[in-house]
N, C-alpha and C positions, 0 to 999 in steps of 0.2 A: 478627585481628579483621576481615580483609577479606572473609570469607565472608558477613558480615551484609549489606553493601550488595548483594552479588550475589544473595543470597536475596530481597531486596526487588525487585531488578530482574527476576529470573526467577521471578515468582509462579506458582502453579498455574494461575491464570486465563490468564496470558500463554502459558504452555507448552501449555495445552489448545487454544489457538487454532490451533496448527500442524496439528493433526489435521483441522481443517475444510478445509484446502486440497484434500483429496481430493474434496470436493464441487464443485470448480471446475476440472475438467481442461481443458487447452489442446487445443482441437479444431481440426482443419484448416479447418473451415467458418467460423471466425471471421475476418471480412475485415479488421478494423482491428488491426494488429500493431505491437508494439514489443519491443525487447530492450534491457535496461539492465544496467549493471555499476557497482557502487560502487567507486570508486577507493580509498576508505579501508579497505575490509574485504574486497573481492573477491566480495561477494555478487552473484548474477546472477538475473535474472528474464526470462522470455519471457511476454508477456501478449497476449491477444487479446480483442477486443470485437466485438459486433454491436449496432447500434442498431435499435430497434423503429421501426415506421412513424411513431410520434409524435415521434421524435428522441431519446427517452430510451434509456438503456442497456437492452438487451434480454437480453444474455447476456455473460458474462465467463468467461474461463478463463486459467489460468496454470501455468507450471512455475517453481518457486522453489528456488534453491539459496542459502540464506542462514541466518544465525544465527536463534535463536528470536525476536529482536526483528523482524527482517525478515519472517519467516514470520507472526508475529502481525499485523504491519502489513498484509501482503498479505491475510490472512484477513479483517481488519476492512474493508478496501476492498471485497473481493469480496462479503462478507456483505450489504452495503447498497448496492452499486452498481446492482443490477438495479432499474430504475425511476427511477434518478437522472438528472437533466439533466446533460449533459456540463459545463455551466458550473459546476455545484455541485462536481463532482470537481476541476475546475481551481481554483476558489476555495478549496476545502479544502486542496489542495496548497500554494497560496500561503500560506495561514494557518498550515499546519503548518510550513512552512519558516521563517516569521517567528517562530513559537513556539519552535522549536529554537534560533533565533538570540537568544532572549530579548527579542523585539520584539512580543510580543502574547500572547494567550490561546490555549489549546488549542482547535482548531476544534470546531465543533458537528457531529460525525459520530458515529453510534452506536458506543459501545464504546471510543473512542480514549483514554479516561481510563486504561485498563489500561497504556497506553504511557508514562504520566507519569513513572514511575521512570527512564526512559531519558534524560530531559532533562539530568541532570548527567553523562552519559556521551557526550561528543562522538564517541567512536569508534564508537558505535552509530547515530548520526544518519544516516549514508549508507544503511545497511540499512533504517532506518525509512522514509526517503523514497523508496527505490527503487521500490516498487510504484506509488506515487502519480505519480512522474515518468514511469514507463513508461505508465501509463494516459493521462496528458496527451499523451505523444508519440503513442500510438495514436489518440487522439481528434483530434489535430492532423493526422495522416496522412489521416484520414477527411474532414476539412474540405478538405484539398488535393485529394482525389479528387472531392469533390462539387462 
């Protein structure tokens, strides 16, 4: 009966998100960069960002080698990052981390509810957080340059 929880974890909506990553290729022109690896599962992401003149995210791209949870999380980040303030991405990362630790609610970011079934699977938390941590690192590197 272990297939039943896995079926809930890997819903069609979650699996469908992985295909969206093709819309966000990692381009050499993206100046804010970060690479991250999950120690718990080995997932890897290379992420690039560019800020618009108003300071909001203007472009995002990534290369993701992760399980479906990590790919879905990356797609949800990328899908709504354009136009977001860097502080919103940072705050969402902190709230997501707290939620996974059982210390708060799921962050208010479009679509994250599809990741809710991953909460009782600590082995997937690293992959889920990976794109968010990479985005924060890339944004941090931009603050250091500026």
